[in-house]
Short mmCIF file of the C-alpha atoms (twelve columns), coordinates in Angstrom:
data_MODEL
# 
_entry.id   MODEL 
# 
loop_
_atom_site.group_PDB 
_atom_site.id 
_atom_site.type_symbol 
_atom_site.label_atom_id 
_atom_site.label_alt_id 
_atom_site.label_comp_id 
_atom_site.label_asym_id 
_atom_site.label_seq_id 
_atom_site.Cartn_x 
_atom_site.Cartn_y 
_atom_site.Cartn_z 
_atom_site.pdbx_PDB_model_num 
ATOM 1  C CA . UNK A 1  11.182  -22.865 -0.249  1 
ATOM 2  C CA . UNK A 2  14.548  -21.158 -0.752  1 
ATOM 3  C CA . UNK A 3  14.923  -17.724 0.810   1 
ATOM 4  C CA . UNK A 4  15.196  -15.844 -2.487  1 
ATOM 5  C CA . UNK A 5  11.979  -17.358 -3.902  1 
ATOM 6  C CA . UNK A 6  10.033  -15.224 -1.426  1 
ATOM 7  C CA . UNK A 7  10.886  -12.092 -3.425  1 
ATOM 8  C CA . UNK A 8  10.469  -10.746 -6.932  1 
ATOM 9  C CA . UNK A 9  13.322  -11.499 -9.314  1 
ATOM 10 C CA . UNK A 10 14.428  -7.863  -9.266  1 
ATOM 11 C CA . UNK A 11 14.684  -7.950  -5.439  1 
ATOM 12 C CA . UNK A 12 16.441  -11.288 -4.945  1 
ATOM 13 C CA . UNK A 13 20.032  -10.033 -4.911  1 
ATOM 14 C CA . UNK A 14 19.058  -7.179  -2.622  1 
ATOM 15 C CA . UNK A 15 17.310  -9.572  -0.234  1 
ATOM 16 C CA . UNK A 16 20.466  -11.652 0.111   1 
ATOM 17 C CA . UNK A 17 22.476  -8.498  0.783   1 
ATOM 18 C CA . UNK A 18 19.966  -7.365  3.417   1 
ATOM 19 C CA . UNK A 19 20.049  -10.772 5.082   1 
ATOM 20 C CA . UNK A 20 23.837  -10.648 5.328   1 
ATOM 21 C CA . UNK A 21 23.668  -7.084  6.663   1 
ATOM 22 C CA . UNK A 22 21.092  -8.128  9.253   1 
ATOM 23 C CA . UNK A 23 23.416  -10.854 10.486  1 
ATOM 24 C CA . UNK A 24 26.273  -8.346  10.735  1 
ATOM 25 C CA . UNK A 25 24.210  -5.781  12.656  1 
ATOM 26 C CA . UNK A 26 22.884  -8.444  15.021  1 
ATOM 27 C CA . UNK A 27 26.445  -9.430  15.876  1 
ATOM 28 C CA . UNK A 28 27.390  -5.768  16.349  1 
ATOM 29 C CA . UNK A 29 24.422  -5.306  18.654  1 
ATOM 30 C CA . UNK A 30 25.308  -8.339  20.740  1 
ATOM 31 C CA . UNK A 31 28.959  -7.283  20.966  1 
ATOM 32 C CA . UNK A 32 27.911  -3.854  22.200  1 
ATOM 33 C CA . UNK A 33 25.656  -5.447  24.812  1 
ATOM 34 C CA . UNK A 34 28.579  -7.518  26.043  1 
ATOM 35 C CA . UNK A 35 30.605  -4.291  26.399  1 
ATOM 36 C CA . UNK A 36 27.665  -2.596  28.167  1 
ATOM 37 C CA . UNK A 37 27.297  -0.049  25.351  1 
ATOM 38 C CA . UNK A 38 23.518  -0.040  25.398  1 
ATOM 39 C CA . UNK A 39 22.945  2.981   23.168  1 
ATOM 40 C CA . UNK A 40 25.202  1.598   20.435  1 
ATOM 41 C CA . UNK A 41 23.546  -1.782  20.766  1 
ATOM 42 C CA . UNK A 42 20.131  -0.191  20.358  1 
ATOM 43 C CA . UNK A 43 21.321  1.746   17.307  1 
ATOM 44 C CA . UNK A 44 22.593  -1.430  15.598  1 
ATOM 45 C CA . UNK A 45 19.458  -3.347  16.538  1 
ATOM 46 C CA . UNK A 46 17.229  -0.587  15.150  1 
ATOM 47 C CA . UNK A 47 19.150  -0.733  11.895  1 
ATOM 48 C CA . UNK A 48 18.602  -4.499  11.808  1 
ATOM 49 C CA . UNK A 49 14.864  -3.907  12.285  1 
ATOM 50 C CA . UNK A 50 14.762  -1.379  9.457   1 
ATOM 51 C CA . UNK A 51 16.373  -3.955  7.143   1 
ATOM 52 C CA . UNK A 52 13.795  -6.508  8.292   1 
ATOM 53 C CA . UNK A 53 10.967  -4.071  7.515   1 
ATOM 54 C CA . UNK A 54 12.376  -3.627  4.027   1 
ATOM 55 C CA . UNK A 55 12.478  -7.410  3.531   1 
ATOM 56 C CA . UNK A 56 8.854   -7.647  4.674   1 
ATOM 57 C CA . UNK A 57 7.890   -4.901  2.203   1 
ATOM 58 C CA . UNK A 58 9.644   -6.718  -0.644  1 
ATOM 59 C CA . UNK A 59 7.905   -9.969  0.359   1 
ATOM 60 C CA . UNK A 60 4.523   -8.230  0.340   1 
ATOM 61 C CA . UNK A 61 5.298   -6.893  -3.135  1 
ATOM 62 C CA . UNK A 62 5.835   -10.490 -4.274  1 
ATOM 63 C CA . UNK A 63 2.540   -11.585 -2.709  1 
ATOM 64 C CA . UNK A 64 0.678   -8.715  -4.390  1 
ATOM 65 C CA . UNK A 65 2.167   -9.466  -7.804  1 
ATOM 66 C CA . UNK A 66 1.373   -13.180 -7.434  1 
ATOM 67 C CA . UNK A 67 -2.218  -12.389 -6.435  1 
ATOM 68 C CA . UNK A 68 -2.648  -10.026 -9.383  1 
ATOM 69 C CA . UNK A 69 -1.262  -12.655 -11.755 1 
ATOM 70 C CA . UNK A 70 -3.612  -15.288 -10.319 1 
ATOM 71 C CA . UNK A 71 -6.538  -12.905 -10.829 1 
ATOM 72 C CA . UNK A 72 -5.531  -12.275 -14.426 1 
ATOM 73 C CA . UNK A 73 -5.168  -16.007 -15.037 1 
ATOM 74 C CA . UNK A 74 -8.657  -16.567 -13.612 1 
ATOM 75 C CA . UNK A 75 -10.151 -13.863 -15.823 1 
ATOM 76 C CA . UNK A 76 -8.419  -15.313 -18.878 1 
ATOM 77 C CA . UNK A 77 -9.700  -18.825 -18.130 1 
ATOM 78 C CA . UNK A 78 -13.180 -17.435 -17.544 1 
ATOM 79 C CA . UNK A 79 -13.145 -15.570 -20.865 1 
ATOM 80 C CA . UNK A 80 -12.002 -18.696 -22.676 1 
ATOM 81 C CA . UNK A 81 -14.829 -20.718 -21.142 1 
ATOM 82 C CA . UNK A 82 -17.320 -17.953 -22.034 1 
ATOM 83 C CA . UNK A 83 -16.091 -18.083 -25.627 1 
ATOM 84 C CA . UNK A 84 -16.514 -21.866 -25.661 1 
ATOM 85 C CA . UNK A 85 -20.089 -21.500 -24.415 1 
ATOM 86 C CA . UNK A 86 -20.830 -18.910 -27.095 1 
ATOM 87 C CA . UNK A 87 -19.404 -21.176 -29.813 1 
ATOM 88 C CA . UNK A 88 -21.460 -24.100 -28.507 1 
ATOM 89 C CA . UNK A 89 -24.613 -21.960 -28.405 1 
ATOM 90 C CA . UNK A 90 -24.011 -20.744 -31.957 1 
ATOM 91 C CA . UNK A 91 -23.469 -24.355 -33.076 1 
ATOM 92 C CA . UNK A 92 -27.004 -25.394 -32.192 1 
# 
C-alpha cells in the first residue's frame, strides 16, 4: 500500500511533508552525533519523534474513520435486509 493511502485525504500532503522532515532531522541528528554534539543530536531526534507521533495520530484517525464507515455500511445493509423481510412477510 502506498504511504499516503494510510492517511485521510486531507492529511496526505501533510504526511509527505512530515516524512521528508523526519528524514532531514534524522540526518541532522546523525551529523551531530558524528561531531560529538550529543545535546543537539538529542534535540533533533526528539523533533523527529514528535513528527512520528503526529503521523501515528493521523494514521489512527484514518483507522477510526474507516471503522465508523464500515459500521455505517453494516447498519445500512442490515436495515435493507430488515425491509426485505418485512416486505416478504407482508406479501404472504
